[in-house]
C-alpha positions as CSV (number, residue, x, y, z in Angstrom):
1,M,-8.1,-24.0,-12.9
2,K,-10.4,-21.5,-11.3
3,S,-8.1,-21.3,-8.4
4,L,-5.1,-20.8,-10.7
5,K,-6.9,-17.9,-12.5
6,R,-7.8,-16.3,-9.3
7,F,-4.2,-16.6,-8.1
8,A,-3.0,-15.1,-11.3
9,S,-5.4,-12.2,-11.1
10,L,-4.3,-11.4,-7.5
11,C,-0.7,-11.2,-8.7
12,L,-1.5,-8.3,-11.0
13,L,-3.3,-6.3,-8.4
14,L,-0.2,-5.3,-6.5
15,P,0.0,-1.6,-5.8
16,L,2.7,0.6,-7.3
17,L,4.7,0.4,-4.1
18,G,6.5,3.6,-3.2
19,L,4.2,5.7,-5.4
20,A,0.6,5.0,-4.3
21,A,1.0,6.7,-0.9
22,E,2.3,9.9,-2.5
23,P,5.5,10.1,-0.4
24,A,6.5,13.6,0.6
25,P,9.6,15.0,-1.2
26,K,12.8,14.4,0.8
27,L,13.4,18.0,1.8
28,D,14.5,19.7,5.0
29,P,12.1,22.6,5.7
30,K,14.3,24.0,8.4
31,R,17.3,24.2,6.0
32,I,15.2,26.0,3.4
33,I,14.0,28.6,6.0
34,N,17.5,29.0,7.6
35,D,19.1,29.6,4.1
36,S,16.7,32.5,3.6
37,N,18.2,34.6,6.4
38,G,20.2,36.8,4.0
39,F,18.2,39.6,2.2
40,L,17.7,40.3,-1.5
41,K,18.7,43.9,-2.0
42,E,16.0,46.2,-3.6
43,R,13.5,43.4,-3.7
44,E,12.7,43.0,0.0
45,P,12.1,45.2,3.0
46,E,15.0,46.5,5.0
47,M,15.6,46.5,8.8
48,T,16.0,49.6,10.8
49,A,19.6,50.4,11.8
50,E,19.1,49.1,15.4
51,E,17.5,45.9,14.1
52,Y,20.3,45.3,11.6
53,A,22.9,45.9,14.3
54,L,21.2,43.2,16.4
55,Y,20.8,40.9,13.5
56,E,24.5,41.1,12.7
57,K,25.3,40.4,16.4
58,V,23.1,37.2,16.6
59,G,23.4,36.1,12.9
60,T,26.0,33.5,13.7
61,M,23.9,32.1,16.5
62,L,20.8,31.5,14.4
63,Q,21.7,28.0,13.5
64,S,24.0,26.9,16.4
65,Q,22.0,28.5,19.3
66,P,18.5,29.3,18.0
67,E,16.9,29.6,21.5
68,F,19.5,32.1,22.8
69,A,19.3,34.1,19.5
70,L,15.5,34.1,19.9
71,K,15.7,35.6,23.4
72,L,17.9,38.4,22.0
73,L,15.6,39.1,19.1
74,E,12.4,39.0,21.2
75,A,13.9,41.7,23.4
76,M,13.7,44.0,20.4
77,V,10.0,43.5,19.9
78,N,7.9,46.4,21.1
79,E,4.2,45.9,21.3
80,K,3.5,49.6,20.6
81,E,5.9,49.7,17.6
82,P,5.9,46.3,15.8
83,P,9.2,45.3,14.2
84,S,9.9,46.0,10.6
85,P,8.7,43.3,8.1
86,A,12.3,42.3,7.5
87,F,12.8,41.8,11.3
88,A,9.5,40.0,11.6
89,F,10.6,37.6,8.8
90,I,13.9,36.8,10.6
91,L,12.1,36.4,13.8
92,G,9.8,33.9,12.1
93,N,12.8,32.0,10.9
94,V,14.2,31.7,14.4
95,Y,10.8,30.7,15.8
96,Y,10.6,28.0,13.2
97,A,14.2,26.8,14.0
98,A,13.2,26.7,17.7
99,G,10.1,24.5,16.9
100,Q,7.6,27.3,17.7
101,V,5.6,26.9,14.5
102,D,2.6,28.9,15.6
103,K,4.7,32.0,16.4
104,A,6.7,31.5,13.2
105,E,3.4,31.6,11.2
106,A,2.3,34.7,13.0
107,S,5.6,36.5,12.3
108,Y,5.5,35.6,8.6
109,R,1.9,36.8,8.3
110,S,2.8,40.0,10.1
111,A,5.6,40.7,7.7
112,L,3.5,39.9,4.6
113,K,0.6,42.0,5.8
114,R,2.8,45.1,5.8
115,Y,5.0,44.1,2.8
116,P,2.8,42.0,0.5
117,T,5.5,41.6,-2.2
118,F,7.9,39.9,0.2
119,L,8.9,37.0,-2.0
120,R,10.7,34.8,0.5
121,G,8.1,35.6,3.1
122,W,5.5,33.9,0.9
123,S,7.9,31.1,0.2
124,N,8.8,30.4,3.8
125,L,5.1,30.5,4.9
126,G,4.4,28.0,2.1
127,V,7.2,25.7,3.4
128,L,5.8,26.0,6.9
129,Y,2.3,24.9,5.7
130,Y,3.8,22.1,3.6
131,A,5.8,20.7,6.5
132,A,2.6,20.7,8.6
133,D,0.6,18.9,5.8
134,R,-1.5,22.0,5.4
135,F,-1.3,21.6,1.6
136,A,-4.3,23.7,0.6
137,E,-2.9,26.7,2.6
138,A,0.6,26.2,1.1
139,I,-0.7,26.4,-2.5
140,P,-1.5,30.2,-2.6
141,C,1.8,30.9,-0.8
142,F,4.0,29.1,-3.3
143,S,1.9,30.6,-6.2
144,K,2.4,34.1,-4.9
145,S,6.1,33.5,-4.5
146,I,6.3,32.3,-8.1
147,T,4.2,35.3,-9.3
148,L,6.7,37.6,-7.6
149,G,9.6,36.0,-9.5
150,D,10.7,32.9,-7.6
151,R,12.1,30.5,-10.2
152,D,13.6,28.0,-7.8
153,P,12.8,24.4,-8.9
154,T,12.1,23.5,-5.3
155,T,9.3,26.0,-5.1
156,F,7.7,24.6,-8.3
157,G,8.1,21.1,-7.0
158,L,6.6,21.8,-3.6
159,L,3.7,23.6,-5.3
160,G,3.2,20.5,-7.6
161,Y,3.2,18.2,-4.6
162,C,0.6,20.3,-2.7
163,L,-1.6,20.5,-5.8
164,E,-1.3,16.8,-6.2
165,R,-2.3,16.1,-2.6
166,T,-5.4,18.4,-3.0
167,G,-6.5,16.7,-6.2
168,N,-5.6,19.4,-8.7
169,I,-3.8,17.0,-11.0
170,V,-3.6,19.1,-14.2
171,A,-1.9,22.0,-12.3
172,A,0.3,19.6,-10.4
173,E,1.6,18.2,-13.7
174,M,2.5,21.6,-15.0
175,A,4.3,22.5,-11.7
176,Y,6.3,19.3,-11.7
177,M,7.3,19.9,-15.3
178,Q,8.5,23.4,-14.4
179,A,10.4,22.0,-11.5
180,L,12.1,19.4,-13.7
181,S,13.0,22.1,-16.3
182,G,15.1,23.7,-13.7
183,D,16.4,20.5,-12.1
184,P,16.1,17.7,-14.6
185,T,17.7,15.1,-12.3
186,S,15.5,15.6,-9.2
187,A,14.1,12.2,-8.2
188,N,11.4,14.0,-6.0
189,W,9.9,15.8,-9.0
190,M,10.3,12.9,-11.4
191,E,8.4,10.7,-8.9
192,G,5.7,13.2,-8.6
193,L,5.2,13.5,-12.3
194,L,5.4,9.7,-12.6
195,R,2.5,9.3,-10.1
196,I,0.4,11.6,-12.3
197,Y,1.3,9.8,-15.5
198,I,0.4,6.4,-13.9
199,Q,-2.8,7.7,-12.5
200,G,-3.7,9.0,-16.0
201,K,-2.6,5.7,-17.6
202,Q,0.0,7.6,-19.7
203,Y,2.3,4.5,-19.7
204,V,4.6,5.7,-22.5
205,R,5.5,8.9,-20.6
206,A,5.6,7.0,-17.3
207,E,8.0,4.4,-18.7
208,S,10.3,7.2,-19.9
209,L,10.4,8.8,-16.5
210,V,10.9,5.6,-14.5
211,K,13.8,4.7,-16.8
212,N,15.5,7.9,-15.9
213,L,14.8,7.2,-12.2
214,I,16.5,3.9,-12.5
215,K,19.4,5.5,-14.3
216,E,19.8,8.1,-11.6
217,R,19.2,5.7,-8.6
218,P,19.8,2.1,-9.8
219,Q,20.0,0.8,-6.2
220,E,16.4,1.9,-5.3
221,A,14.4,-1.3,-5.6
222,R,11.0,0.5,-5.6
223,N,11.9,2.1,-9.0
224,W,12.3,-1.4,-10.5
225,L,9.0,-2.5,-9.0
226,T,7.3,0.6,-10.3
227,Y,8.7,-0.1,-13.8
228,A,7.5,-3.7,-13.6
229,N,4.0,-2.6,-12.7
230,I,3.9,-0.2,-15.6
231,L,4.8,-3.0,-17.9
232,L,2.1,-5.2,-16.4
233,A,-0.5,-2.4,-16.7
234,D,0.5,-2.3,-20.4
235,N,0.1,-6.1,-20.6
236,R,3.8,-6.7,-21.2
237,K,4.3,-9.5,-18.8
238,L,7.3,-11.1,-20.3
239,E,9.1,-7.8,-20.3
240,A,8.2,-7.4,-16.6
241,I,9.6,-10.8,-15.8
242,A,12.9,-10.0,-17.6
243,L,13.1,-6.6,-15.8
244,L,12.5,-8.2,-12.4
245,E,15.0,-11.0,-13.2
246,A,17.6,-8.3,-13.9
247,S,16.9,-6.6,-10.6
248,A,17.2,-9.9,-8.8
249,A,20.4,-10.8,-10.5
250,T,22.0,-7.6,-9.6
251,G,21.0,-7.9,-5.9
252,V,18.7,-4.8,-6.1
253,A,15.4,-6.7,-5.7
254,G,13.8,-6.6,-2.3
255,T,11.0,-8.7,-0.9
256,D,8.3,-6.9,-2.9
257,E,10.1,-7.3,-6.2
258,L,10.9,-11.0,-5.5
259,I,7.3,-11.7,-4.6
260,L,6.0,-10.1,-7.8
261,L,8.6,-12.0,-9.9
262,A,7.5,-15.3,-8.2
263,D,3.9,-14.6,-8.8
264,L,4.5,-13.9,-12.4
265,Y,6.5,-17.2,-12.7
266,A,3.5,-19.0,-11.1
267,E,1.1,-17.4,-13.5
268,Q,3.3,-18.5,-16.5
269,K,3.3,-22.0,-15.0
270,L,7.0,-21.8,-14.3
271,Y,6.5,-23.5,-11.0
272,P,10.1,-24.5,-10.1
273,E,11.3,-21.0,-10.7
274,A,8.4,-19.6,-8.5
275,L,9.3,-22.1,-5.8
276,T,12.9,-21.0,-5.8
277,I,12.0,-17.3,-5.3
278,Y,9.4,-18.0,-2.7
279,Q,12.0,-19.9,-0.7
280,K,14.2,-16.9,-0.8
281,V,11.5,-14.8,0.6
282,L,11.2,-17.0,3.7
283,V,14.5,-15.6,5.1
284,P,13.5,-11.9,5.3
285,S,9.8,-12.5,5.7
286,P,8.8,-15.9,7.1
287,A,5.1,-15.3,7.3
288,L,4.9,-13.9,3.7
289,G,7.1,-16.7,2.4
290,E,4.9,-19.4,4.0
291,R,1.7,-17.8,2.7
292,K,3.1,-17.6,-0.9
293,L,4.4,-21.2,-0.8
294,L,1.0,-22.5,0.4
295,N,-0.8,-20.5,-2.3
296,L,1.5,-22.1,-4.8
297,A,0.7,-25.5,-3.5
298,Q,-3.0,-24.8,-3.8
299,V,-2.5,-23.7,-7.4
300,L,-0.7,-26.9,-8.2
301,I,-3.4,-29.0,-6.5
302,S,-6.1,-27.3,-8.5
303,A,-4.0,-28.0,-11.7
304,G,-3.7,-31.7,-10.8
305,R,0.1,-31.5,-10.3
306,W,0.1,-33.3,-7.0
307,Q,3.7,-34.3,-7.0
308,E,4.8,-30.8,-7.5
309,A,2.4,-29.6,-4.8
310,Q,4.0,-32.1,-2.4
311,T,7.5,-30.8,-3.3
312,V,6.3,-27.3,-2.4
313,L,4.9,-28.5,0.9
314,D,8.2,-30.4,1.7
315,S,10.1,-27.2,1.1
316,L,8.4,-25.4,4.0
317,P,10.5,-25.0,7.1
318,K,9.9,-27.3,10.0
319,E,9.1,-24.4,12.3
320,L,6.1,-22.5,11.0
321,T,4.2,-19.5,12.4
322,P,0.9,-20.4,14.2
323,E,-1.1,-19.3,11.1
324,G,1.3,-21.0,8.8
325,R,0.9,-24.3,10.7
326,I,-2.9,-24.2,10.4
327,N,-2.8,-23.3,6.7
328,C,-0.3,-26.0,6.0
329,L,-2.5,-28.6,7.6
330,Q,-5.4,-27.4,5.5
331,V,-3.4,-27.5,2.2
332,R,-2.0,-31.0,3.1
333,S,-5.6,-32.1,3.6
334,D,-6.6,-30.6,0.3
335,L,-3.8,-32.5,-1.4
336,F,-4.9,-35.8,0.1
337,A,-8.6,-35.1,-0.8
338,A,-7.7,-34.3,-4.4
339,Q,-6.1,-37.8,-4.5
340,K,-9.2,-39.3,-2.7
341,K,-7.0,-40.3,0.2
342,W,-9.8,-39.6,2.7
343,P,-8.4,-41.1,5.9
344,E,-5.2,-39.1,5.4
345,A,-7.2,-36.0,4.6
346,R,-9.2,-36.4,7.8
347,Q,-6.1,-37.0,9.9
348,E,-4.7,-33.6,8.8
349,L,-8.0,-31.9,9.5
350,Q,-8.4,-33.4,12.9
351,E,-4.9,-32.1,13.8
352,L,-5.9,-28.7,12.5
353,L,-9.1,-28.6,14.6
354,K,-7.1,-29.3,17.7
355,L,-5.3,-26.1,17.1
356,A,-8.3,-24.1,15.8
357,P,-11.6,-25.8,16.9
358,L,-13.8,-23.1,15.2
359,N,-12.0,-23.2,11.8
360,G,-15.0,-23.2,9.5
361,K,-13.1,-24.2,6.4
362,A,-11.6,-27.2,8.2
363,L,-15.0,-28.3,9.5
364,L,-16.4,-28.1,5.9
365,S,-13.5,-30.1,4.5
366,L,-14.0,-32.7,7.2
367,G,-17.6,-33.0,6.4
368,F,-16.8,-33.5,2.7
369,A,-14.2,-36.2,3.6
370,Y,-16.8,-38.1,5.6
371,A,-19.4,-37.7,2.9
372,A,-17.1,-39.0,0.3
373,E,-16.7,-42.2,2.4
374,E,-20.5,-42.4,2.8
375,D,-20.1,-41.8,6.6
376,L,-23.2,-39.6,6.7
377,P,-23.6,-39.4,10.5
378,H,-20.1,-38.0,11.0
379,A,-20.5,-35.8,7.9
380,T,-23.7,-34.4,9.4
381,F,-21.9,-33.7,12.7
382,A,-19.1,-31.8,10.9
383,F,-21.4,-29.8,8.7
384,E,-23.6,-28.9,11.7
385,A,-20.5,-27.6,13.5
386,A,-19.6,-25.6,10.4
387,C,-23.1,-24.2,10.2
388,Q,-22.5,-22.4,13.4
389,I,-19.7,-20.4,11.8
390,P,-21.2,-17.4,10.0
391,D,-18.9,-17.5,7.0
392,C,-19.7,-21.2,6.5
393,T,-23.4,-21.3,7.3
394,Y,-24.5,-21.1,3.6
395,R,-22.4,-23.9,2.3
396,A,-22.9,-26.1,5.3
397,S,-26.7,-25.6,5.0
398,L,-26.6,-26.8,1.4
399,E,-24.6,-29.9,2.3
400,L,-26.9,-30.7,5.2
401,A,-29.9,-30.3,2.9
402,N,-28.3,-32.9,0.5
403,I,-27.6,-35.4,3.3
404,E,-31.2,-35.0,4.7
405,L,-32.5,-35.6,1.1
406,K,-30.4,-38.8,0.9
407,N,-31.9,-39.9,4.2
408,R,-35.4,-39.1,2.9
409,H,-35.8,-36.5,5.6
410,Y,-37.5,-34.1,3.2
411,D,-38.8,-31.6,5.8
412,K,-35.3,-31.1,7.3
413,S,-33.9,-30.7,3.8
414,V,-36.4,-27.9,3.2
415,E,-35.4,-26.2,6.4
416,Y,-31.8,-26.2,5.5
417,L,-32.5,-24.9,1.9
418,E,-34.6,-22.1,3.3
419,K,-31.9,-21.2,5.7
420,A,-29.4,-21.0,2.8
421,L,-31.8,-18.9,0.7
422,R,-32.1,-16.4,3.6
423,I,-28.4,-15.8,3.2
424,E,-28.2,-15.8,-0.5
425,K,-30.9,-16.2,-3.1
426,T,-30.1,-18.0,-6.3
427,A,-32.4,-19.4,-9.0
428,A,-30.7,-22.8,-8.8
429,I,-31.4,-23.2,-5.0
430,E,-34.9,-21.9,-5.3
431,D,-35.6,-24.5,-8.0
432,Y,-34.0,-27.2,-5.8
433,L,-36.2,-26.2,-2.9
434,A,-39.3,-26.3,-5.1
435,R,-38.5,-29.9,-6.2
436,V,-37.8,-31.0,-2.6
437,K,-41.1,-29.4,-1.5
438,T,-42.8,-31.6,-4.1
439,L,-41.3,-34.6,-2.5
440,V,-42.6,-33.4,0.9
441,S,-46.2,-33.2,-0.6
442,N,-46.0,-36.6,-2.3
443,N,-45.0,-38.3,1.0
444,R,-47.8,-37.0,3.1
């Protein structure tokens, strides 16, 4: 049952896939910058007559032939007389379109230095920093743009994302809310606000948002998975199962959603249903499907449901991955051991050790099988081999101490117990050692 509880707890520790990594909004920075090539009358600087004449001439080339347009515009730049802020802004846009980000940044900054209230100059510089993951630098740019009158939901949303990435969660929440007030159906900003609600364990608000996301984009499996995890975080497991069943029935559920559903089935002891789902996972993800099926078999073995465990093992494909083959042999051995079929258990382990001679778990299991049959010499040999594996030294030392105690080799038993205590000190083992030392004294 301990194994079952451990399995169940692991099921509920799945991350909120698609949200935990703070995915960047699906925006095209180049489009935003290219769309800003027209000027806002009476709110932004104007070009000189010559600059405007050239701008009109190359304007149609800015998107189709940015490199050629750039050469024409650069020809206007005079080191002694820098271009007007408006021209520097356009030049920055063209530099950005041509992939010359450093020059684009310099042009924007030149424009803003001489015209600090240039709204779109600040906005474009913020977009440049956002696209380069320079979130802390983007924040004051977007903030300045908003202060100057920018009410575009995208500006608020990008500000929210940058604030979120830099850890300013309260301000990020406010920015996302402003973005959604202007664009209520934007999945980008809903997801941003959703991440913040989940992080703050505001599950009622999070649930409302994720419902809207599913309504807007019902075919995106990660929204269903997020909703299921919100329900689990709120300890509403049966509702989570019903939700995932709905996503599976409609064909929306992907591997992650199916795995979570199967894990929940297993936790609720709906083993046939869990088996069916895990088998489906084998097709798109063989290694994951194998691992989940073998975990399910282990749970059933621990619960004493041996026939069902055998059914799960029989459902595995004949061709397994190398890791799956090794794990399958271990689980089959565990099943035989649970039924006290020691020769069969040993046969599986010996086959496993041919594939992985230094598999510590298999060596320990082999030692237990021999010990159960009172074949202490072979058990000693297996435990001594396991003792050489760092992860198994502690357990193997304790088993060797028990064997030496049975053989009345008290000094050797003390050595193994002391070895175990050097790895991990426990009151029980210290007491055991004290009693064995008493036996050593009495036999001298």
